[in-house]
C-alpha positions in Angstrom: -39.2 -24.4 8.6 -40.8 -24.1 5.2 -43.8 -21.9 4.9 -46.9 -24.2 4.9 -49.1 -21.4 3.5 -46.8 -21.0 0.5 -47.0 -24.8 -0.1 -50.8 -24.6 0.2 -50.8 -21.7 -2.4 -48.7 -23.8 -4.7 -51.0 -26.7 -4.4 -54.0 -24.5 -5.1 -52.4 -23.3 -8.3 -52.1 -26.9 -9.5 -55.6 -28.0 -8.4 -57.6 -24.9 -9.4 -60.2 -23.1 -7.3 -61.2 -25.4 -4.5 -64.7 -24.8 -3.1 -65.4 -23.7 0.4 -68.8 -24.5 1.8 -71.5 -21.9 2.4 -73.2 -22.7 5.7 -75.7 -19.9 5.4 -78.5 -22.3 4.5 -78.2 -23.4 8.1 -77.5 -20.0 9.8 -75.9 -16.7 8.6 -73.2 -16.6 11.3 -72.3 -17.8 14.8 -73.4 -14.5 16.3 -76.6 -14.2 14.2 -80.0 -13.5 15.7 -81.3 -16.6 14.0 -79.1 -18.8 16.2 -80.2 -17.1 19.4 -83.8 -17.1 18.2 -83.8 -20.9 17.5 -82.1 -21.7 20.8 -84.7 -19.7 22.7 -87.5 -21.2 20.6 -86.2 -24.7 21.2 -86.0 -24.1 24.9 -89.7 -23.0 25.0 -90.9 -25.8 22.7 -89.3 -28.5 24.8 -90.6 -27.1 28.0 -94.1 -26.9 26.6 -93.9 -30.4 25.1 -92.7 -31.9 28.3 -95.5 -30.2 30.3 -98.2 -31.5 27.9 -97.1 -35.1 27.4 -94.8 -36.3 30.2 -96.5 -39.1 32.1 -99.5 -39.2 29.7 -98.3 -41.3 26.7 -99.7 -44.6 27.9 -103.1 -42.9 28.6 -103.1 -41.2 25.2 -102.2 -44.4 23.4 -105.1 -46.2 25.0 -107.7 -43.6 24.1 -110.2 -44.2 21.3 -108.3 -42.0 19.0 -104.9 -42.9 20.6 -103.2 -43.6 17.3 -104.1 -40.2 15.9 -103.0 -38.4 19.1 -99.8 -40.3 19.4 -99.0 -39.8 15.7 -99.5 -36.0 16.2 -97.2 -36.0 19.3 -94.5 -37.8 17.3 -94.8 -35.3 14.5 -94.4 -32.5 17.0 -91.4 -34.3 18.6 -89.8 -34.7 15.2 -90.2 -31.0 14.4 -88.6 -30.0 17.7 -85.7 -32.5 17.1 -85.2 -31.0 13.6 -84.7 -27.5 15.0 -82.2 -28.9 17.6 -80.5 -30.9 14.9 -80.1 -27.9 12.7 -78.4 -26.0 15.5 -76.1 -28.9 16.4 -75.2 -29.5 12.7 -74.3 -25.9 12.2 -72.1 -25.8 15.3 -70.4 -29.0 14.3 -69.6 -27.9 10.8 -68.4 -24.5 11.9 -66.1 -26.2 14.4 -64.9 -28.8 11.8 -63.8 -25.9 9.5 -61.2 -24.8 12.0 -60.9 -26.7 15.3 -58.0 -24.5 16.3 -60.0 -21.3 16.3 -60.9 -20.3 19.9 -64.1 -18.5 19.0 -65.4 -21.5 17.0 -64.4 -23.9 19.8 -66.2 -21.7 22.4 -69.3 -21.5 20.1 -69.3 -25.2 19.6 -68.9 -26.0 23.3 -71.4 -23.4 24.5 -74.0 -24.6 22.0 -73.5 -28.2 23.0 -74.0 -27.3 26.6 -77.2 -25.4 25.8 -78.6 -28.1 23.5 -77.9 -30.8 26.0 -79.9 -28.9 28.6 -82.7 -28.2 26.2 -82.9 -31.8 24.9 -83.0 -33.3 28.3 -86.6 -32.3 28.5 -87.3 -34.7 25.6 -85.7 -37.8 27.1 -89.0 -38.9 28.7 -90.6 -39.3 25.3 -88.8 -42.3 23.9 -88.7 -43.9 27.4 -92.4 -43.6 27.9 -93.1 -44.8 24.3 -91.3 -48.0 25.2 -93.4 -48.5 28.3 -96.6 -48.6 26.3 -97.9 -52.2 26.4 -97.5 -54.1 23.1 -101.2 -54.8 22.6 -102.0 -51.1 23.2 -99.3 -50.0 20.7 -100.5 -52.6 18.2 -104.0 -51.3 18.3 -102.9 -47.6 18.1 -100.7 -48.4 15.1 -103.8 -49.2 13.0 -104.3 -45.4 12.7 -102.5 -44.1 9.6 -101.1 -41.1 11.6 -99.2 -43.4 13.9 -98.5 -46.1 11.2 -96.5 -43.5 9.4 -93.9 -43.8 12.2 -94.1 -47.6 12.5 -90.5 -48.3 11.5 -89.2 -45.7 13.9 -91.3 -47.2 16.7 -90.0 -50.7 15.8 -86.5 -49.3 16.1 -87.3 -47.7 19.4 -88.7 -50.8 20.9 -85.6 -52.8 20.0 -83.9 -50.5 22.6 -86.3 -51.6 25.4 -84.1 -54.3 26.9 -81.3 -51.8 27.4 -83.4 -48.8 28.6 -82.6 -47.5 32.1 -84.7 -45.6 34.6 -85.6 -42.0 33.7 -83.2 -40.3 36.2 -80.3 -42.5 35.1 -80.9 -41.8 31.4 -81.1 -38.1 32.3 -77.7 -38.3 34.1 -76.1 -40.1 31.2 -77.4 -37.5 28.8 -76.4 -34.5 30.8 -72.9 -35.8 31.6 -72.2 -36.6 28.0 -70.9 -33.1 27.5 -68.3 -33.4 30.2 -67.7 -37.1 29.5 -67.4 -38.7 26.1 -68.1 -35.4 24.3 -65.2 -33.7 26.1 -62.7 -36.5 25.4 -63.8 -36.5 21.7 -63.1 -32.8 21.6 -59.8 -33.1 23.3 -58.8 -35.7 20.6 -59.9 -33.5 17.8 -58.2 -30.4 19.0 -55.0 -32.2 19.9 -54.8 -34.0 16.5 -55.4 -30.9 14.4 -52.8 -29.0 16.4 -50.1 -31.6 15.8 -47.3 -30.6 13.4 -44.9 -33.0 11.7 -41.4 -32.1 10.7 -40.9 -33.8 7.3 -37.4 -33.0 6.1 -37.5 -29.6 7.6 -41.0 -28.8 6.4 -43.7 -28.4 9.1 -46.9 -30.0 8.0 -50.3 -30.8 9.5 -51.6 -34.4 9.6 -53.4 -34.6 6.2 -50.4 -33.3 4.1 -48.1 -35.6 6.0 -50.3 -38.7 5.4 -50.4 -37.6 1.8 -46.6 -37.9 1.6 -47.1 -41.7 2.1 -48.6 -41.7 -1.4 -45.5 -40.1 -3.0 -43.6 -41.8 -5.8 -40.3 -41.1 -4.0 -39.6 -43.8 -1.4 -37.4 -41.5 0.6 -40.2 -39.0 0.9 -42.5 -41.7 2.1 -40.0 -42.9 4.6 -39.4 -39.3 5.9 -43.2 -38.8 6.3 -43.5 -42.1 8.2 -40.7 -41.2 10.5 -42.3 -37.8 11.2 -45.6 -39.4 12.0 -44.0 -41.8 14.4 -42.0 -39.2 16.1 -44.9 -36.8 16.7 -47.3 -39.6 17.7 -44.7 -40.9 20.1 -44.3 -37.5 21.7 -48.1 -37.3 22.3 -48.7 -40.9 23.0 -49.5 -40.4 26.7 -52.4 -38.2 25.8 -53.8 -40.5 23.1 -53.4 -43.5 25.5 -55.3 -41.7 28.2 -58.1 -40.8 25.8 -58.4 -44.4 24.6 -58.4 -45.8 28.1 -61.0 -43.3 29.4 -63.3 -43.8 26.5 -63.1 -47.6 26.6 -63.9 -47.5 30.3 -66.7 -45.1 29.8 -68.2 -47.4 27.2 -67.8 -50.4 29.5 -69.7 -48.6 32.2 -72.5 -47.7 29.9 -72.6 -51.3 28.5 -72.8 -52.8 31.9 -75.6 -50.5 33.1 -77.5 -51.2 29.9 -76.9 -54.9 29.9 -74.9 -55.3 26.6 -73.0 -58.6 26.9 -70.6 -58.0 24.0 -68.3 -54.9 23.7 -69.7 -54.3 20.2 -73.3 -55.1 21.1 -74.5 -51.4 21.2 -73.0 -50.8 17.7 -74.8 -53.9 16.3 -78.0 -52.7 17.8 -77.6 -49.2 16.4 -76.8 -50.7 13.0 -79.8 -52.9 13.2 -77.6 -55.9 12.1 -77.5 -59.2 13.8 -74.3 -60.0 15.6 -74.0 -63.3 13.8 -74.0 -61.5 10.5 -71.1 -59.3 11.6 -69.3 -62.4 13.0 -69.7 -64.2 9.7 -68.3 -61.1 7.8 -65.3 -60.8 10.2 -64.5 -64.5 10.0 -64.8 -64.6 6.2 -62.5 -61.6 5.8 -59.9 -62.8 8.3 -59.8 -66.2 6.6 -59.3 -64.5 3.3 -56.3 -62.4 4.3 -53.8 -64.9 2.7 -55.8 -64.9 -0.6 -56.2 -61.2 -0.7 -53.9 -58.8 1.2 -51.0 -61.2 1.7 -51.0 -62.2 -2.0 -51.5 -58.7 -3.3 -48.7 -57.1 -1.3 -46.3 -59.8 -2.3 -47.1 -59.0 -6.0 -46.6 -55.3 -5.3 -43.3 -55.9 -3.6 -42.1 -57.7 -6.8 -43.4 -54.8 -8.9 -41.4 -52.4 -6.8 -38.3 -54.6 -7.0 -38.3 -55.2 -3.2 -38.2 -58.5 -1.2 -40.6 -56.9 1.2 -42.5 -53.6 1.4 -41.8 -51.3 4.3 -44.9 -50.1 6.1 -44.6 -46.7 4.4 -44.6 -48.4 1.0 -48.1 -50.0 1.4 -49.9 -47.4 -0.6 -47.0 -46.3 -2.8 -47.9 -45.7 -6.4 -46.8 -48.3 -8.9 -43.9 -47.4 -11.2 -46.2 -46.7 -14.2 -48.9 -45.0 -12.2 -50.1 -41.6 -13.1 -48.7 -39.4 -10.3 -49.9 -36.1 -11.6 -52.2 -34.0 -9.4 -55.8 -34.2 -10.6 -57.3 -30.7 -10.9 -60.5 -30.1 -9.1 -62.6 -29.5 -12.3 -61.4 -32.8 -13.7 -62.2 -34.6 -10.5 -65.7 -33.1 -10.6 -66.2 -34.0 -14.2 -65.0 -37.6 -13.7 -67.4 -38.3 -10.8 -70.4 -36.6 -12.4 -69.9 -38.4 -15.7 -69.7 -41.7 -13.9 -72.9 -40.9 -11.9 -74.7 -39.7 -15.1 -73.8 -43.0 -16.9 -75.7 -44.9 -14.2 -78.6 -42.5 -13.8 -78.9 -38.8 -14.8 -80.9 -38.1 -11.6 -77.9 -39.2 -9.5 -75.6 -36.8 -11.4 -78.1 -34.0 -11.0 -78.3 -34.4 -7.2 -74.5 -34.7 -6.9 -74.1 -31.6 -9.2 -75.9 -29.5 -6.6 -73.1 -30.1 -4.1 -70.8 -28.3 -6.5 -73.2 -25.6 -7.8 -74.6 -24.6 -4.5 -71.4 -24.6 -2.3 -72.2 -27.7 -0.3 -68.5 -28.9 -0.4 -65.5 -27.7 1.6 -62.4 -29.1 -0.3 -59.1 -27.3 0.6 -56.7 -28.4 3.3 -55.9 -25.7 5.8 -54.5 -25.4 9.3 -57.0 -26.4 12.0 -59.4 -28.0 9.6 -60.7 -31.4 10.7 -58.7 -34.2 9.0 -60.3 -36.8 6.7 -63.6 -36.6 4.9 -67.3 -36.9 5.7 -70.8 -36.2 4.4 -72.9 -34.6 7.1 -76.7 -35.0 6.5 -77.6 -32.0 8.8 -81.5 -32.1 8.7 -84.0 -33.0 6.0 -85.3 -29.4 5.7 -81.8 -28.2 4.6 -79.3 -30.5 2.8 -76.1 -32.4 3.5 -72.6 -30.9 3.4 -69.4 -32.6 2.4 -65.9 -32.0 3.9 -62.8 -33.1 2.1 -59.1 -32.5 2.3 -58.4 -32.5 -1.4 -54.8 -32.8 -2.5 -55.3 -34.0 -6.1 -54.3 -37.7 -5.6 -56.3 -40.3 -7.6 -57.5 -41.6 -4.2 -58.9 -38.1 -3.5 -61.1 -38.4 -6.6 -62.4 -41.7 -5.2 -63.0 -40.0 -1.8 -65.0 -37.4 -3.6 -67.0 -40.1 -5.3 -67.5 -41.8 -1.9 -68.7 -38.8 0.0 -71.0 -37.7 -2.8 -72.5 -41.2 -2.7 -73.3 -40.5 0.9 -74.6 -37.1 0.0 -77.0 -38.4 -2.7 -78.3 -41.0 -0.3 -78.9 -38.4 2.4 -80.8 -36.2 -0.1 -83.0 -39.0 -1.3 -83.7 -40.3 2.2 -84.7 -36.8 3.4 -88.3 -37.3 2.4 -88.6 -39.9 5.2 -88.3 -37.1 7.7 -85.8 -36.7 10.5 -86.7 -39.8 12.5 -86.5 -42.2 9.6 -84.1 -40.6 7.2 -81.1 -41.8 9.2 -79.7 -45.0 7.8 -77.8 -47.6 9.8 -74.1 -47.4 9.1 -73.9 -50.7 7.3 -76.4 -49.5 4.7 -75.1 -45.9 4.7 -71.8 -47.2 3.4 -73.5 -49.0 0.5 -74.3 -45.8 -1.4 -70.8 -44.3 -0.9 -69.0 -47.5 -2.0 -71.3 -47.9 -4.9 -70.5 -44.3 -6.0 -66.8 -45.3 -5.9 -67.4 -48.4 -8.0 -69.3 -46.4 -10.6 -66.4 -43.9 -10.8 -63.8 -46.6 -11.0 -65.6 -48.6 -13.7 -66.0 -45.4 -15.7 -62.3 -44.6 -15.5 -61.3 -48.2 -16.2 -63.4 -48.2 -19.4 -61.4 -45.3 -20.7 -58.0 -46.9 -20.1 -55.8 -46.5 -23.2 -53.3 -49.3 -22.7 -52.7 -52.6 -20.8 -50.3 -50.8 -18.4 -52.8 -48.1 -17.6 -55.5 -50.8 -17.0 -53.0 -52.7 -14.7 -52.3 -49.6 -12.6 -56.0 -48.8 -12.4 -56.9 -52.3 -11.3 -54.0 -52.3 -8.7 -55.3 -49.0 -7.3 -58.8 -50.4 -7.0 -57.5 -53.5 -5.3 -55.6 -51.4 -2.8 -58.7 -49.3 -2.1 -60.8 -52.5 -1.6 -58.1 -53.9 0.8 -58.1 -50.6 2.7 -61.9 -50.8 2.9 -62.2 -54.5 3.7 -59.1 -56.1 5.1 -57.8 -52.9 6.9 -61.2 -52.1 8.4 -61.7 -55.6 9.8 -58.2 -55.4 11.2 -59.3 -52.1 12.9 -62.4 -53.9 14.2 -60.2 -56.7 15.6 -58.0 -54.1 17.2 -60.9 -52.4 18.9 -62.3 -55.7 20.2 -59.0 -56.6 21.7 -58.5 -53.2 23.3 -62.0 -53.0 24.8 -61.8 -56.6 26.1 -58.3 -56.0 27.6 -59.4 -52.8 29.1 -61.8 -54.8 31.4 -58.6 -56.0 33.1 -57.3 -52.5 33.8 -55.7 -49.6 32.0 -53.6 -50.4 28.9 -50.2 -48.9 28.5 -49.0 -47.3 25.3 -46.8 -50.3 24.8 -49.7 -52.7 25.2 -51.7 -50.7 22.6 -48.8 -50.8 20.3 -48.4 -54.5 20.7 -52.0 -55.2 19.9 -51.8 -52.9 16.9 -48.8 -54.7 15.5 -50.4 -58.1 16.1 -53.5 -57.3 14.1 -51.7 -55.4 11.4 -49.2 -58.3 10.9 -52.2 -60.7 10.6 -54.0 -58.6 8.0 -51.0 -57.3 6.0 -49.0 -60.5 5.9 -45.4 -61.4 5.5 -44.7 -59.2 2.5 -44.9 -56.0 4.6 -42.2 -55.1 7.1 -43.7 -53.3 10.1 -40.8 -51.0 11.1 -39.9 -49.1 14.2 -42.5 -46.4 14.9 -45.4 -48.1 13.3 -46.6 -49.3 16.7 -47.9 -45.7 17.3 -50.1 -45.5 14.2 -53.2 -46.6 16.0 -53.3 -43.2 17.7 -54.6 -41.1 14.8 -57.6 -43.3 13.7 -60.6 -41.0 14.6 -63.3 -43.8 14.4 -61.8 -45.5 17.5 -62.6 -42.3 19.4 -65.8 -40.9 17.8 -67.7 -44.1 16.8 -66.5 -47.3 18.5 -66.8 -50.3 16.2 -68.0 -48.2 13.3 -65.3 -49.6 11.1 -66.8 -52.9 10.1 -69.5 -51.0 8.3 -67.0 -50.2 5.6 -66.2 -53.8 5.0 -69.9 -54.6 5.1 -70.6 -51.9 2.5 -67.8 -52.9 0.2 -68.6 -56.6 0.1 -72.3 -55.8 -0.3 -71.6 -53.4 -3.2 -69.4 -56.0 -4.9 -72.4 -58.3 -5.0 -74.8 -55.5 -5.8 -72.7 -54.3 -8.7 -72.5 -57.9 -10.1 -76.3 -57.9 -10.1 -76.3 -54.5 -11.9 -74.0 -55.7 -14.7 -76.3 -58.6 -15.4 -79.5 -56.8 -14.8 -82.0 -55.7 -17.5 -83.9 -52.4 -17.2 -85.2 -51.5 -13.7 -82.1 -51.9 -11.6 -81.7 -48.1 -11.2 -85.3 -47.8 -10.0 -84.7 -50.5 -7.4 -81.5 -48.8 -6.3 -83.1 -45.4 -5.8 -86.0 -47.0 -3.9 -83.4 -48.5 -1.6 -81.7 -45.2 -1.0 -85.1 -43.4 -0.6 -86.1 -45.8 2.2 -83.5 -44.3 4.5 -83.8 -46.1 7.9 -87.3 -47.2 7.3 -86.3 -50.8 6.3 -83.7 -53.4 7.4 -81.0 -54.8 5.2 -83.0 -58.0 4.6 -85.9 -56.0 3.1 -83.7 -53.6 1.2 -81.6 -56.3 -0.5 -84.5 -58.7 -1.3 -85.4 -57.0 -4.6 -81.9 -57.7 -5.8 -81.9 -61.4 -4.8 -79.3 -60.8 -2.1 -79.3 -61.8 1.6 -76.5 -60.7 4.0 -77.6 -63.4 6.5 -76.6 -66.1 4.0 -73.2 -67.5 5.0 -72.1 -67.5 1.4 -73.0 -63.8 0.9 -69.6 -62.5 2.1 -67.7 -65.0 0.0 -69.4 -63.5 -3.1 -68.1 -60.1 -2.3 -64.6 -61.2 -1.4 -64.4 -63.3 -4.6 -64.7 -60.1 -6.6 -61.5 -58.8 -5.0 -59.8 -62.1 -5.4 -60.7 -62.1 -9.1 -59.1 -58.7 -9.6 -55.9 -59.9 -7.9 -56.0 -63.0 -10.2 -56.1 -60.7 -13.2 -53.2 -58.6 -11.8 -51.1 -61.7 -11.1 -51.6 -62.8 -14.7 -50.3 -59.5 -16.1 -47.8 -58.6 -13.4 -45.0 -58.4 -15.9 -46.9 -56.1 -18.3 
């Protein structure tokens, strides 16, 4: 076996010094006194809070100064939740840095246990808030102290139809550590421990997936074979995890009264089911005009009658296959952000300057990429697995878009800073678009422009067509699970069915591809999350079109949208731009942008 550490060192030499995050803004170390102090403090705070307020919220709300008293109680609740959130964020980030380290895993598990116990004392608060009569709450909301939390209260009261009795809510909460949380952890630790034998070289998941972007078709084929072999060897575990979590969700949905398998996600996203249905229908109807057509063009470019599944993201013959050094990636993204608004570049620059990014790949590190908001009193952190591919530059732009959004929304406070997923993806995809347009403007030839456009189309297809296929897969799996456990073969059949529909006849789904559903973390951690990517991409396509035609003032409106956090719904946030996601034609606008880029590529396919 080749030495993976040697390969990592070679990659580091090509990419330059990759930053590792400094988590000391949260806590100095796992064993620090500050962690113990805040745990003890949180335990005391929650006990005192429960003693003073449990069973009294309706009485308080109806008092002469009920609005002021209730506003003060929410402010105190928010402060307690912030301390708990700080501890939970730190544990999660430490664990993500190396899920294979037993000390980190124990710290993460122990802290989760302790925080679950501590936060159980706070469960009553939201439940009792929702039992306050509407007229009493309306009167109390006239006080500015409570009106400040009006959007959070509105959100809370949307949960009322699905709220259970206090003791059942407590049981659900306490068992989450040994239920869904435990199965999530099993998935993470199993996936990060997997090793893939690629032509005699033992690689972790991220470097193996990266081989699918290699210019050499044989290397892509070898990586795909290695992925299939290792996934197949572990398929019983991933099948069990999928079945258990789908059943766990079905039980929770039945108890709460959600009629649709994705209903809880729609509610959490504060988006109407019919809006999501319209998005999904529009994208699926557009598959032939988008993904099917593009992959047929790409097959011709690569001199093939059909693409193999490992060729889907292959670079084009004239594509720049060099590795992009970290400093260049940083400069590319910050320049693009500065061109839109200097404030945006200044905020993004802090992530580099103040060690808020963890970029290198390493054994045990969580795969993929994310921006974690932590809590408003600290700042977000970004995790990447940077390997120098052009797509890695776009991933950096994407996650920094999230990061900028999280920083700007922080002034809303913990309870209202959190943005529904559909709108959270807007800032990240907009950051990608700014970066792409900046790079495209500097293209020096027609061939370079063609390869850049093709890369953007592929990114869009991965964000829109692929994510809606993922959503379709999840729906089929969760619906079929109601009839009993699914076998690995059934899961593979569903996967191939939805992939064939979305990718089209120009891609050959070869042996082994039926296992590739197993590594998608969103299916495990955030059921039905995936449509938010397509929502965000189509929304940004429309938003960017407004920006290109807008006179002065667009940037101010955009920053106001980000600063709103979760305090407004998508209809309110998009109204200043003249956009409405509930309009059936809205999604066609976003999809037509992708179609237009494919039209341009088809016109120059022989360039």
